[in-house]
N, C-alpha and C positions, 0 to 999 in steps of 0.2 A: 865645855862639859862632853864627855857623850853620856847622855841620858836616856833610859830606858821610860817610855809610855806605857802601861800598861790599861788596854782599851784604843790605843792609836787612830784607829779607823773610826769609833765614835764620832756622835757629833762635837762632845767637847771635846776630847782628845784629837782629832784631827786639827781643827783651829789650834791646838798648842802646838801640834807638830810643827805647822807651817808657823810658830810666833816665835819656837826655837831656834827653829833654822833661820830664820832674818836676822837673829839675835847672834849669830854664831855658831851654835853650839853641832851636834852632832844627834842623832836620833835612830835608837832602835825602837820597834813598835811588836806592842805579843797582843793580836786583838784572833778571835773565831769568827768575827762575824757574822755573829745569833743576831746584832741590830745596825749592823754597820753592811756596807758592799763593799769590795776587790776596789772600783772603782776610784774608790775616796779618793786611793797610794797614787793613781794614776795625778788626779789632780793635784796633791796634794805636788808632785810633781812637777808641773804644771804652772804652780804659780812660784813656785822658792825654787827653782830650776833644779835640786834634790831629789834623786830616790832615796829616800830611809829604808833602813835595814830591817826585816820583817818577819816575825815568823808569824803561821797560822797556826791556832792549836787556844786552848780553857788553860789557863793557869792552872785551874782545875788540876792541870797532868804536870805534876811536882816535876817528875824524868827531864821533860823534857823541858821545862821550868829554867831545873839547873843548868841544860843545855846555853844555852841562852846567856849563864852568868857563867858560865866558863868558855865562851868562843865571847866572848865583846867587855875589852875591861871596864866597865861602868861606874863613874860616877858620881850616881844619882839616880833615882827613878821619881817617879810620877804615878801614883797611882787615880785610875778613873776610869778601873774597870769592875762593873757592879750595874747589879740589875736596880731599875732605877723609876722604877712611876709606882707612886701611890696608890693607888687603884687596883693596881694587878699585887701589890703585896699583901694589901688586906686577906686579895682569893686567891694568891700564890704564897704563904708565907716561908712553908719548905724551902722554898726553890730560891727566894731570896736572902734564909738566914743562912745557907748551903753554900749560895753563891757565890755572896757576898765574904764571910766569916773562910771560910777557907781558901778564900785567891789573897787575901788580908793575911791570913798567918804562914803560908806559902812563900808569898814575896818577903816575908820579915824571915823569916829562917832562911831564905835564900840569902838576902845584905847580909847576918850574919855571920853564915858562915864565910861570903867571897868578901867580907868588907868596906863592902857600900855605906857609907854612911850617911850618906843624907836622904828622904826621903819627903815630896808634898802628895799626902792625902788630900784628893778632892772630896770633903765631904759636904755638907748641907745643912741648912739653916732647920731645918725637921730636926734638930737635937735636942732643939730648944722647947723643943712638944709646944704648947696651946699658953703662947709669955705672954709675962700677964706686965710689962710696961714694955711698949714701942715709940722707939727707933731700939733695934738688940745692940749690945756690947761684947764683946767676948768675954766679959766678969759678969753678966747674968745668968744662972744657974742653969746649965743643963734642967730640962724642962721633963715629965712624964708623957715619953714621943704614945706619937696618935693612933701609929701604923706603924708593921713589921718594915718597913725600908729606913722609914726613921731610927727605929729602933736599931739595925744592921748595922746603919752609918755610927751610934754612940759606940755600941759594941765596937766599932771595927778603929773609933776612935781611943777606947782605954786599951785595947789590942799594943797599937803603935803607942800610947803614954805607957805600960807597961814595958816594954817592948828597950825604949828608949831606958826607962828606971837604972833596966839590967846591962842598959849599954851604955853608959853614960858621954860616950864618945860622939854617940849619933845626933845628928841631928833630923827629929819630926816635924814637920810644919801642919797643922791642920789649919786648912781654904775650907771655912764653913759659908759657900756661897747660899744664891736665891736663886731666881729661878732667869735663867739663862734662855733666849728668843736669840730672833736676829741670824746675821749671815756670812760668812767672810763678803766685801765687796764688788768679787768678780764673778758674783756666782756659780761656784765652781766646786763649794763646799758649805754643808747646809746640814740643817735638820730635815730626815728624811728616814724615817721611823719603817719598815716591815707590817706589815698591817693594818689595821687598825690603831691612829696613834692616840696614847695616852695623855699628851700634854699636850697643852691649849696650844700657840702658836699653829702646829705642821696640820690638827684640828680645825682650825678656822681656815685655812689653806685647800683643805679639800671638801669645804663648802663652797667656800670662791668660786670654786672652779668646778664644782657641781658635783663633783666623785662622790663625797656623802652627803645627803640630806639638808641636814640642819643640824647647826653645835647645840649642841645637851649642855645650857647654866647651872650648875651643882648650888642651888639654893638662892635667893634672893631678900632671904631673912638674915642674916647675918647685921653688927651693930658693924654698920658701913655704912658709908655714905650713899652710894644706891643699893645696899642691900646685898652683894654679892664682895664675894673672897677680894680681899686685898695684899697685894706680892712685889714684891722687889724684883720685877724684872729688870735686867740688863744683859745690857750688849752682851754676845760668847766669843765677839774680838777682844775688847775689853775683860770679860774674865780666862781668856787667855795668856793677854802680857799679864796677867795678874800672876799667874802661873809663874811664869818666866822670871820675875822680877822675885819672885817668894822661891826659889833654886837660885838664885843670883848671888839673895842677900842675906837668905835667912844660913850660915853658913856655922854659924857658933850653935856647942852642940845644947841642946837641950828641948822642950817640946816648945813651941810655937801659935798660937791661935792666931787666929785673923778672918776679919770679916771681907767677906767679896761682893760690894752691893753696891747702890748706886742712893741709899739713903733718902730712897721716894717710895713711896709705893702709889702703884694704879691699881682700880678694878679691874675684873672683869669684864665688867661692860665698856670702860674706859678702852682696855686693848681692843677689845670688837670695834668699836665709832673712832676709836685711831685708822684700824688697819682700810675701816672702810673708808674715811677723807682722802687716807692717803693713796691708797691706790687708786682710789675709786671704780672700786667691784660694790655688791651685796653684800653681806653675809648675812645668812638669815639664823634664827636661835631661837630656842625654845627653854622655859625658866622650868628645871626637874627641883626635886626632894636632894638634900642635901646629899653629901656622897660620906662613905666613913672613913673617917680617917682624916678628913679637910679641918681646914681653922679658920677665924673670920678673918687676923690679919699678921703682917709679918712681912717685916723690913729692917733695913741695917742701919748701924750706926755705924760708919765709913773711915772712922777716923784715925784707927790704927793704923788702917792700909795706906792713909797717905801721909801717917807720922813717919813708921817703920820703913816701907815702900817703897816709899814716895809715887804711889803708883792713885790713880783717881778715873773716874770711869766718866767714857769723855763722848759718848755717843748717846742721843737725843729718843725718846720711845720712837719719835720719825721716822730714825734712822732702823731701828732694831726693827718696824712693820714693813719700812721701803728694802730691806737689805730683804726679809726673807722671801717677800714675795718676789722679788729677783732675782734670788735660788729656783724659787718654780718653775718661774716663768722661760728661762736658761734652759730647763730642765722638757717643759714643753714644745716649743723650738723646736729640742729635738727630734721630736714624735712626730710632731709635727709634719717635717719633712721629709720621715720616713714612709708616711701616711702618703704622699705625694706620689716618693717615687714609685712607677706601675713597669715600666718592660725589665728586663735583666740589667740594659745597660744605664738606666738609671739608676737603682737600684746599684749599679757596682760604680759609678760616680759618686753618687749621695754616701756607698760606705768607704769609702776612698777619701773623701770629704773628713765623714764622720772620723775614722781613724785618725789623723792630720790634726784636725782641732783640736779630738778630748782624749788620743792618744789612745784609742779602746782597738785593742786589736780583732777581728774580724774574720776571720779565719771562711776560705773555700766555702767549706763544707760547712760550713752555721748561717750562709745568707738565706738559706729559706728558713731556716726555723727563726731566726733574726729579726726580719720583716716581716713573716707571721704572726709573729707574739707582738707586736708590733701595730698591727695591723689591729688584731682582735683586741688589743685594748690592754694585751698583761706584759704589758710592756718593765713591771713594775721585775721580774725576773733578771733583766737586762742591765740595766742603770742602778 
């Protein structure tokens, strides 16, 4: 199939692209790099040997979005283009509702116009609100969402459900997944957000490397074994494989709902201690007040995914924390080598090595800027 991945250079989207290509599908990507980097496209190519067809813009640009549908004979869409941080959504509700809802409306409009009848939507367990019972099944009622991010996801689900009702030939799949962490085993793609991280694992890694002084754990008085929030953490590669199976197997018209999780909850402190044990590093943390919009416990009953998709999460918590750290270490090796390159000849030799290894094109006139930024610790603008 020829599949459009909206948000395909993001953390989850990039792993979905890899798994789609390795399953034999063609991939088209739309992304504006608002929370990702162009080098992700090179990494996808390095892993798979295939260069995805790419368009750089925000889906809010309806004219450009329509051109993608005109130029490509698409069979299906995987929609994972959305703002996604719970805490940030509380502070920026307007931005979250505008981006998340409008991109979904525009995508649905183009699908109807160009008769693309299959979509997998990357939804979230936040649509269940503060659950009365865990583990969560797909038959659990949608709860009163506790933050604008969760509310926007519930509204996006409703939009797509109503669109399918009005267009009965469509297949709409709502994948409600839990808390993805980890990275591709190659270390070439992983979670690398811009600015201060909003999610747990990238924050842990920045504390472990000394880039940030301390991890703030929001609340230790929840009704959980150690008082910290419990979530169903799932390896991002397992999650990506679930998207591939969903686009392949949910072909029949209708609305298909499926949880993607491990069925096992881990607390924030369990994640921290596992990261320290597996990677032999120390993570400083302090307990803070509860964060608005957070809940105590949330984890999945993944039975339906196993029965209908043949999908089971295979990777362990140890895999998740090890692969996360491996991704960061690969990036750190890159920066370290650049800092050691002092003379013009060394710089050029190192630059050529980086070009060959990571397929990063460094033009002659960019060398000074490239190395000066890395030496000053400003490498985040380059990778």
